[in-house]
Structures are given as C-alpha cells and as structure tokens.
C-alpha positions in Angstrom: 22.0 49.5 5.5 20.4 47.9 2.5 16.6 48.4 2.1 14.4 45.7 1.4 14.1 44.4 -2.3 11.2 45.1 -4.4 10.1 42.5 -6.8 9.6 44.1 -10.3 9.2 41.0 -12.6 10.0 37.3 -12.6 10.0 34.9 -15.4 12.2 32.0 -16.6 12.9 33.8 -19.7 13.3 37.4 -18.6 15.9 38.2 -15.8 14.5 38.9 -12.6 15.4 42.5 -11.5 15.6 43.7 -7.9 16.3 47.3 -6.8 17.4 48.5 -3.5 18.6 52.1 -3.8 22.1 52.0 -4.8 22.3 48.4 -5.3 20.8 46.5 -8.4 20.6 42.5 -8.2 19.7 40.6 -11.6 18.5 36.7 -11.4 19.2 34.3 -14.2 22.0 36.0 -16.0 25.0 34.0 -14.6 26.2 30.4 -15.0 23.0 29.4 -13.1 19.5 30.9 -13.2 19.0 30.2 -9.7 21.7 32.6 -8.3 20.9 36.3 -8.1 24.3 38.3 -8.9 24.8 41.7 -7.4 27.1 44.6 -8.5 30.2 44.2 -6.4 30.9 46.2 -3.2 34.0 46.8 -1.6 34.9 46.1 1.9 38.2 46.4 4.0 40.3 43.3 4.1 43.5 42.5 5.8 46.1 41.2 3.3 49.9 40.6 3.5 52.2 43.2 2.0 55.8 43.1 1.2 58.3 46.0 1.6 61.9 46.8 1.7 63.3 47.3 5.2 66.7 49.0 6.2 68.8 47.1 8.7 71.9 48.7 10.3 74.8 46.2 11.1 77.5 47.3 13.2 81.3 46.4 12.7 84.8 47.3 13.8 87.3 49.0 11.5 91.0 50.6 11.8 90.9 54.5 12.2 93.9 56.8 12.0 96.7 56.2 14.3 96.2 52.6 14.3 93.1 52.7 16.4 90.1 50.4 16.3 86.7 52.3 15.5 83.3 51.1 15.7 81.2 52.1 12.9 77.9 50.3 10.9 76.6 49.8 7.6 73.1 49.7 6.1 71.7 46.5 4.4 68.2 45.9 3.2 66.0 43.0 3.3 62.3 42.1 2.2 59.9 42.1 5.1 56.0 41.6 5.3 53.4 43.6 7.0 49.6 43.4 7.2 47.9 46.0 5.3 44.3 46.8 4.8 42.6 47.1 1.2 39.2 47.7 -0.2 38.3 44.1 -1.5 35.2 43.6 -3.8 32.5 41.4 -2.2 29.7 40.4 -4.4 26.5 39.4 -2.8 24.9 36.3 -4.4 21.7 35.4 -2.7 19.4 32.7 -4.1 16.5 33.6 -6.4 12.9 33.1 -5.1 12.1 29.5 -5.0 15.6 28.3 -4.1 17.6 28.1 -0.9 21.4 27.4 -0.3 22.4 24.0 0.5 25.7 25.2 1.9 26.7 28.2 3.7 28.9 29.6 1.0 28.4 32.5 -1.4 26.9 31.6 -4.7 26.0 28.0 -3.7 22.5 28.3 -5.4 23.1 26.2 -8.5 20.7 23.4 -9.5 23.4 20.9 -8.2 24.0 23.0 -5.1 20.8 24.3 -4.0 17.5 22.9 -2.7 14.4 24.0 -4.5 11.5 25.2 -2.4 8.0 23.4 -2.6 5.1 25.4 -0.8 3.0 22.1 -0.8 5.1 19.3 0.7 5.9 16.4 -1.8 4.1 13.4 -0.7 4.4 9.5 -1.4 8.1 9.6 -1.6 8.5 12.6 -4.1 11.3 15.1 -3.8 11.1 19.0 -4.7 13.1 19.2 -8.0 12.0 22.8 -9.0 10.2 25.6 -7.0 6.7 24.4 -6.5 7.1 21.1 -8.4 7.8 17.6 -7.2 9.6 14.8 -8.9 7.2 11.8 -8.2 8.4 8.1 -8.1 6.7 5.6 -10.4 3.0 5.2 -9.7 2.3 8.7 -8.7 1.6 12.0 -10.4 0.7 15.6 -9.7 2.2 18.6 -8.5 2.8 17.1 -5.0 2.7 13.6 -5.9 -0.8 13.1 -4.5 -2.4 11.5 -7.4 -2.2 7.7 -8.1 -1.5 6.5 -11.6 -3.9 3.9 -13.0 -1.7 1.4 -14.7 -4.6 -0.7 -15.5 -6.0 2.0 -17.8 -3.1 1.8 -19.8 -2.2 -1.0 -22.3 1.4 -1.3 -21.0 0.5 -3.2 -17.8 1.4 -6.5 -19.3 -1.3 -8.5 -17.4 -2.6 -11.3 -19.7 -6.1 -11.5 -18.0 -6.8 -9.3 -15.0 -5.4 -6.1 -13.8 -5.9 -4.7 -10.4 -4.7 -1.2 -9.5 -3.2 -0.5 -6.2 -1.9 2.5 -4.5 1.3 3.6 -6.3 1.5 0.3 -8.2 -0.7 -2.7 -9.7 -0.9 -6.5 -9.7 -2.1 -9.1 -12.1 -4.5 -11.7 -11.5 -6.1 -14.6 -13.3 -9.6 -15.9 -13.7 -11.0 -18.9 -11.9 -9.0 -22.2 -13.1 -5.9 -20.3 -13.7 -2.7 -19.2 -11.6 -0.2 -16.7 -12.2 3.0 -17.7 -13.8 6.5 -17.0 -12.5 6.6 -13.7 -14.2 3.6 -12.5 -12.1 1.7 -11.4 -15.4 1.1 -14.5 -17.6 -1.8 -16.8 -16.5 -1.5 -20.8 -17.0 -4.1 -23.4 -16.3 -4.3 -24.2 -12.6 -2.8 -27.8 -11.9 -4.9 -30.3 -10.2 -4.1 -31.3 -6.6 -2.6 -34.8 -6.6 -4.8 -37.3 -5.1 -3.9 -38.2 -1.5 -2.0 -41.6 -1.4 -3.7 -44.1 1.2 -1.4 -45.4 3.9 -1.3 -49.1 4.9 -3.5 -48.6 8.0 -6.2 -46.9 5.8 -6.0 -49.9 3.3 -6.0 -52.5 6.1 -9.2 -50.7 7.6 -11.0 -50.8 4.1 -10.2 -54.5 3.9 -11.6 -55.2 7.3 -14.9 -53.3 6.5 -15.3 -55.1 3.2 -15.1 -58.5 4.9 -17.7 -57.3 7.7 -20.0 -56.4 4.9 -19.7 -59.6 3.1 -20.4 -61.6 6.4 -23.5 -59.6 7.1 -24.7 -60.5 3.6 -24.1 -64.2 4.2 -26.2 -64.0 7.6 -28.9 -62.1 5.8 -29.2 -64.9 3.2 -29.4 -67.5 6.0 -32.2 -65.5 7.8 -34.2 -65.2 4.5 -33.8 -68.7 3.5 -37.0 -69.9 5.3 -39.0 -67.3 3.5 -37.6 -68.1 0.2 -38.8 -71.6 0.8 -42.4 -70.3 1.8 -42.3 -68.0 -1.2 -40.5 -69.9 -4.1 -41.3 -67.0 -6.5 -41.4 -63.3 -5.6 -43.7 -60.8 -7.5 -41.9 -59.1 -10.6 -42.1 -55.7 -8.9 -40.0 -56.9 -6.1 -36.2 -56.2 -6.7 -33.6 -59.0 -6.6 -31.5 -57.3 -3.7 -31.8 -59.0 -0.2 -33.2 -55.6 1.3 -36.2 -55.5 -0.9 -37.0 -59.3 -0.5 -36.8 -58.8 3.4 -39.3 -56.2 3.2 -41.7 -58.0 0.9 -41.3 -61.1 3.3 -42.2 -59.0 6.3 -45.3 -57.8 4.8 -46.3 -61.3 4.0 -45.8 -62.2 7.5 -48.1 -59.3 8.6 -50.8 -61.0 6.1 -50.2 -64.3 7.5 -50.6 -63.2 11.0 -53.8 -61.4 10.2 -55.3 -64.6 8.5 -54.2 -66.7 11.5 -56.2 -64.3 13.9 -59.2 -64.5 11.6 -59.0 -68.4 11.8 -58.9 -68.2 15.5 -61.9 -66.1 15.8 -63.8 -68.4 13.5 -63.0 -71.6 15.5 -64.3 -69.6 18.7 -67.4 -69.0 16.9 -67.9 -72.6 15.8 -67.4 -73.8 19.4 -70.4 -71.8 20.6 -72.5 -72.7 17.7 -75.1 -75.4 18.2 -77.0 -76.6 15.1 -80.3 -78.3 15.5 -80.5 -82.0 15.0 -79.8 -85.2 17.1 -77.4 -84.6 19.9 -77.2 -81.0 19.2 -75.4 -81.6 15.7 
C-alpha cells in the first residue's frame, strides 16, 4: 500500500515533487502542468496470445494384402488463448488545486479538469485557476465580490450623468433633457403637445361667453338710474361696472343718512313753538 504523499515544494515554475517510499511523482513536467505523472508500475493483465496447435486427422489407407487400414496424420493451425502479462500502469493524479472532470486517468488538463477555488465565486464568476475566479464584466476581485465603478472611468460614454449600479451602470440626463436612443447621449426634452379641445368643450365655452355678456347687459341696465343721478364719477373711480356699482352703493348710503337727518329735523320743527302771534 502506498503511503501518504508529503508535499516538498510547489511552484508554477519549479516542478512539484512528491515522494512516497518507492514511488516518486512529479507535477508540471508533462504536456499539462495540471497532471502529476508517476513512474510506471506494472500489473497483471489478461491479453490474447496466439500459438500453433497440432490437430490429428484420421483417414483410411490400403495396407498389405489389399486390406483397408485406419491411420491419422498431424496438421497444425493457429489458435488463441488468454495469457497474463505484466502491463505498465502509470498513475496520473491531478496536481493540487485541480480535480478530474472525467473518470479517466490523466484527464487533468486545463480543458479536461475543473479548477478548485476555496472561496466560492460570486456574481456569475467561474473558477478558472486554483484560487482564482474569472469574473464577468462589472465585477472584480479574487471571488468576483467587488463591483467595478464604471462611472469612475472615462470610457462609460455618458454625455451628462453616469449612475453606477451593481455590476453595471446607466446614463441619465439633467432636467430639461432626455436620453437618446443609444441610452448614452442626451437631447432636449420635447414639449408635450397642447391638448386639443373637443367640440363639446368649445360649445360649453361659447355658452359661458354668451351668459357673461348677458350678465354685463343686465348690470348696465341696473346701473343706468345711478348714472343719471351721478352724471360724472370721480376721477379715482375706475370705468369698469363693478367699481362704478360699488361707488354708487356708497352714494346711496350717504343719501340714506341725509334722509334720516332731514326726517329728524322735521320732527324737531313740529314740536318747536316760536313766540309771536298765534304761536308763530
């Protein structure tokens, strides 16, 4: 039984040598540096073997006295038999960091073996070399655990703003601009088209306009008597009907106040008796 291997040295440049008593294995000296070749060891194996085999064939012949005699003759033919021979059987285990991808001796080459990564590859990475992951675009690190900041580079191609995302990036635009079809360039944002008024809205606006004009005419009729009482308005009164109406109402309040004062004076005159003939 072969003893456990002792690792003496390991390097990509220097061959890896393992010793186990009578067997010495060297890594990295064959067609692939991922295979450990061993000195051949023999083993018994069954192999077909050819040989000459005699065959005795009987036949009849004429003996003395004109008698029939039975005899035989020997012929030879090639025959095959199973023999056992010592056949060399080299051991070819994978070097440290590699594992066989198929259950065949020597299948440890770069295209035939799977590398071993002690830290599992993340974010879609694959183990390409022992302890080293091949990362997809946007990720870096031994296990593809670090996001690449594409916006920190000048090759992102965004014309205005660059926003970094996990494993990728996207372009953005300042207010008033929108992304073009290539998702990188920015162009002035198009103004939204004005909403077209339908026939019902136009008819409603026309009806409201007619109602406002009718109200203005009624207001003019209501204010006509006040215009006759006050043919001229002060300079500080605006010409619009609302201002003139407010001014007219103020004048009505003054007229009402004067009317009350006149009524009060008339009552005082009725109770007043002046000295003279007949009380007058």
